[in-house]
N, C-alpha and C positions, 0 to 999 in steps of 0.2 A: 759391109762385113771386112773382116779382115779372110783374105780369100784364101789364107796358109791353112784356115780352120778345113778347106778343102782336102786337105792330105791327108787329116786325121786317120788313122783305121779307127771303127769300133773295138771298145777295150773288151777284155775276153772274159771279162762276165757278162757282157752284153752281147756276143757271140756265145755265152753258152746259155742264154734265157733263150734265144732266138730257135737256138740248135735242138732246147728241148720243148717249145713251145708247144711243140704238138704229141708230144711223150703221158701218159698217160702212167706215173708210178703204180708200181704194185700194191694194191691195199693188202696184202697179207704181212708187208715191213713198215715198223713204222722208220722217216725219211731218217738217213745220216747224210750228208753232206762233209767231205771230204775235199770241196770244192775249192773257198775262200781259205786264204792264208789271215784269221784272224785269231790270234793267239787267244784262248778260251780257259787256262786256267786262271784261281782267282787271283786281285791284284791284293798285294799283299797289305795287309790291316795300317801297317805306319804310313803308309801315301796313301791311304785316305783320310787317314785322321791328322797329316800335316796338311792337304787340301780343306778339311775342313775347319782349322785352328789358324788359318791364312783367309777365311773369306770374312771377319770383320774389319779388315783393313785396305784389304786387297783388292778391293774394286771399287776404290774411291778416287781412283786416278789412273790417267794414262800411262802406259808402259811407255819402255825407252826400247828401240828398236835393238840397240846392243846386249837390252837384259840388265840385269841387277848385276853388281862385282860380285856377289858371294855368287852366282850361280855358273858364273863363268869360273869362278877359283875352284867350284867345283868339278865342272870337266875337267880343267888342266888338274887337277889332283887323281881323277879318274886315269886319265890320260898316261899319266906318270906311273900309278902302280901298275896299270895294265901292260903298259909299251913300253915303260923305263922310257920314255921321249917325255921332253921338256917342252912347255908350248909357254908363250909369253899370253897370260887370260885376259890382258888388256888388248893385245894387238895382233891374238890367232885364235880366237875362242870366239864364237858368234851363237848364240840361241837360235834354234829354229824351229817351226810348226810340224816337227816329223822330217823323218828325210826326203819322203815325197814333196811337197814343197820347195824342200830347199835342191832337190837333183833338177826341180822342174828349172827353177828361177835362176840357178845355175849359169844354165845351157844360156840363157836369156842373159846375163851380164855378161858370159866371159866369148860369145861368136860375135863375131865382126860378118854380116852379112852381105856384107858391099865387097868382102875380099872374093876374088876367080876360087871356085868352085870349094866355097868354104863345106867343109866336110867336120861333119863328131860320128867317131867307133865307137862300137859298142857291142857286146858279145853276141851270141845268138846261136842258144834263145837265149831269153831277157826279159827284162822287165819292162813293159814297156811305155814308161813313163820315160824311159830314153828318147824312144822313139820321136814320142809326140815334142818333149822336151828341142830335141834338133828339129824338128820340121818347124814349128810357128817362133824360134830365132833364126828360122831362113837358110839354114845347111840342112846338106843330104847325109842323112845316115849310108853308116858302111859298115856291113855286117858281117862279123870277124868269124869264117869257117872254126865248126867246134869240133875236137878229138871224141869219140866216140867209144874210145879205148881210155882214156882218159876221163870218163865219167860226163862227158861231154862240153869239158872244158874249154875255152877261147885257145886258137892255134894265134897268138900275135905274128906269129913267126910268117905267119901265111898269107899276112898283107901286103898288097905290091908299094914297093919306094911313093911309085907315085900317089898313090893312096897317104902315106904319111905326108909327103911334100902337101896336102891339101888340108891336113888336120889340125883343124882346134880344139878339141875338147876329144878324153876318153874316157868313157866309162867301164869303169871296172865294178865289176860284181865279185867280192869273196869274204865269206862264203854265199856262193853265186843261188839263184833266183834262178827256175827251179831246182837246177843240179845238186846244190851242196859240194861243189869242188871249191878247195881253197886252192888261193895263187901260191906258188914254193915262188923261191928268193930269188932263183934264175931267173924268172919269167919278169917278177918287178926289173931285176936288171935290166932286160932286152928294153922293157917299158922306158925304163927312167934315162937310156942311152937314148932311144928315139928322142922323146919328149924333151932332152938338151940337144939331138940333132934337129928338130925341128920345131918348137919350141911350144907346142900343146900342149894343155893343161893337162892333167888327171883328174877325174873323181872318183873316190874307191868308195861306192858302196858298200858298208861293214853294216848294215843293220840287224844280220847273224851272227854277231860274231863270237856271242855269249850263248849260245845251242853248239855244245860240240859232245864228239864221241867218243873222243879218245884223252890221252892224258894229259898233251899239251894242248895249249890252246892254240886257235887258229892264227898265222900269222899275220898282220896288218900292212895297211900301207907308210904308217906313220916309223913302225917298228924295221920295215923293210928299209928304207929311208937310211933310219939312223944306223942299220949294219951296215950300209953300202957307202959311210961317211958323206951323207947329205943333209946335216946337221942343220939346211937353211928351207929343207923341206918344199925346194924349190920348184914352182912347178904345180905343187900336188893339194888336194883337198880332201879330209875324210870328211866321211857325214853317218852320221850314225843315230841311234834314237831308243828311246826306252820303251817300245812298243811291246818289243819282243822279248827281252831282255828281264822285262819288271811287269810284262802284264798292264800296259796302261794306253793298250793305242786308240782309248776316246780321250787321252788327254795332248796328243798332237804334239810332245816334248823330245828334240831331240839336239843334237848342233853338227856344226860343220869346225874343223880348226885344220892348221895347216900351213900353206905361203902368205905370210902377211902380206905381200903387194898383193893378192889374189880376195885374200877377206878384206880387205879395205871397199873396193869397189863392190861388189857383193853387198857391204854395209850398206852402203850409198844406195844399192839399186831397192833395196828390200826398205829402207824408208822410205820411199815413195810408193812401196808396192802395198806398204800399210800392213808388215810384217811383224806386231810386235808380239809376245808372250806375254801373258797374262800374269801377275805378279802371284794371286793364286796359283796358279798352274807352277810356276818357278820354284816356289815355296814347297811344292811336292814333287818337283824334279829333283831338286837339290838335295833332301831326304834322299833319292830315290840312288843319284850318283855316288852319294854315302856311304850306303851298305851294297855289301857282297853276299849277307849271309841268305838272301830271298834270291839271288839270280842263284847262287848254288843249291838252292831245294828245285830249281826252275829248273836247273840242270839234271838235278838226278832225275825227275820227274820223265822230263823226255829220256833221257838215257833209257831206263825200267820200259817205258812203251817200242821205244825202237826196238830193244830187244827183243819181245813178244812180236810184234805186230810183223815187224821185216823178215824172221826166218818162215813164219808162216806163209805170206804172199810170195816167196823162192823160192817157194815151191810149185809154184804154175805160171810166175812172170818173170821177167828178164830183170831184177832189181836186186840191189843192194844198201848194204847200210854206209848214207852219204859222209864227204866228212864232215860237217857242220850243219845246222837250219833244221826247219822241221818241216822240210818236205821227202817223200820217194816219190825218185821220176822214174818210174818201169815202161818196162813195154809190154806189149801186150800181145799176146800169146798167136802163133803162124795164122788160126784157124782164123784169126779176123782179118790177114792177111794189108796187116800195116793201115787199117782202117782206126785210127783214136777216135774219133768222132763216131763210127757205126756200134764202136766197144760202148760208147758212152753213153751211149741213147740207149741201149739193149741193159745197162748191167741197171743204170733207174727204171726201165720198165719193168725188168724181172724182180730186181731188188731192193729198188728204193736208196740205190746208192749215189753219191753225184761223184764224180773226180770229172778236173779238167781236162779235154783233151792240150796236150802239149801241140800241137803246130799251131794253136791257138797265141802260146809261145816263143814262135819263133816265123822266121820271115824267109821264105825264097832266094836261097842263090846259089847260083851255079846250077839253078834246074832241079834243087831240090830244097827241102823244108826238115831240119835238124829235127823238128818236134813231131814231125810223120810216122805216125805209131810206136808215141809214148803217152803216156797219162802221169799228171801231176796230182798227186795225193796229199793234203796236209794234215797232218795228225796233231792237231789243237786240241781237239777234243778229248776228255779222260780217256785213260787207258782201254775204260772196259768198252766205250760207243766204240772207239779205233780196233778193236780187235774186232766187236762183231759186225764192223763193216768189210774186217779184212778175212771172216769167215765167210761172210756172203759171198764176197767174191771169189774165192776159193772153190766156192757150190758154184756161181756163176761159171764159171772157165772149164770147169769138169764136165758141167752141163751142155755147154756149147760146144768143147772140147773133147771127145769120149778121150782121145788115145792120151789127156794126160791124167796123171793118177798121183797121187801122195803115199 
């Protein structure tokens, strides 16, 4: 057995199941889950049709790990339209089976565990794949302190120089999961300068980039590099996916792009790993990446939903509209004394609403878990269901905290 497996912590949803194992949800309410970030808007019909049209011939042969040229061109075209950055579809684009698979595999490719003190830096709170990828690559995760005043955005400037000197890979999540914070250009400048000084790679997880609430779309890593004169995209890999953008989480389709010097060994690793995308999924992916109308409609649905739900919850919780993404990162009321787990248990027991304790999405660092006292709510269901959940949460908080009134 690989001894590194023993270093993995239980996944947040496994911890959630264990936390709720002895809770009997209120039978007075139908169950509503805000716990899992699984897109639930309808999959566009044209994507389904493209999938069906590819079936007669798409299952007859083994696909290439590098993907079909038409798919790589579609991905490169989307990058050009979205970020104004030109990438070589042949050497700088690689289809992947969703961003989760690629986030994990990238660490296995880029980390050299034989180097003393091999370190992978990641935000805190964070997407747990970053930690697991680092551990199974033989590295030690370093958790970046977060800034509550900036919606728990990572404080890259708080990482000691001696940690940067050992760092081989940095995970960036912008827009962030679970906070929804977007990284500004000045922070990208700092990370690029540190990367140039110490030689580490940057993996920019941008799978929430197309769900945003302001006029300007979120700044991406490739766009930041271009603005700062880094045309070669050195030491930078962007990872993105169709799951949230196009409501196709079951297709497991995304791509990576960036520094060709990193893409080449990543392709070699994935050739052995057996991570080739089905031609049927490739055909549907081409259709999805080439269309923006359905993305704009999806964004409109989220904007309307958040505009109704956020003010309602803000009456009783510390919560505000995120920069982007489909999560609310909410503080539990003072009556719960910072116990996000007790809040989540009682909410399920009394009102049959599931939320994810924030402490499950973070690690204790310097004696503090930055997720403690907060919960993540995924507003992925229809607006009516999310509003019903919010109304129940308001009732729950008002009944458990009599001093809170609306």
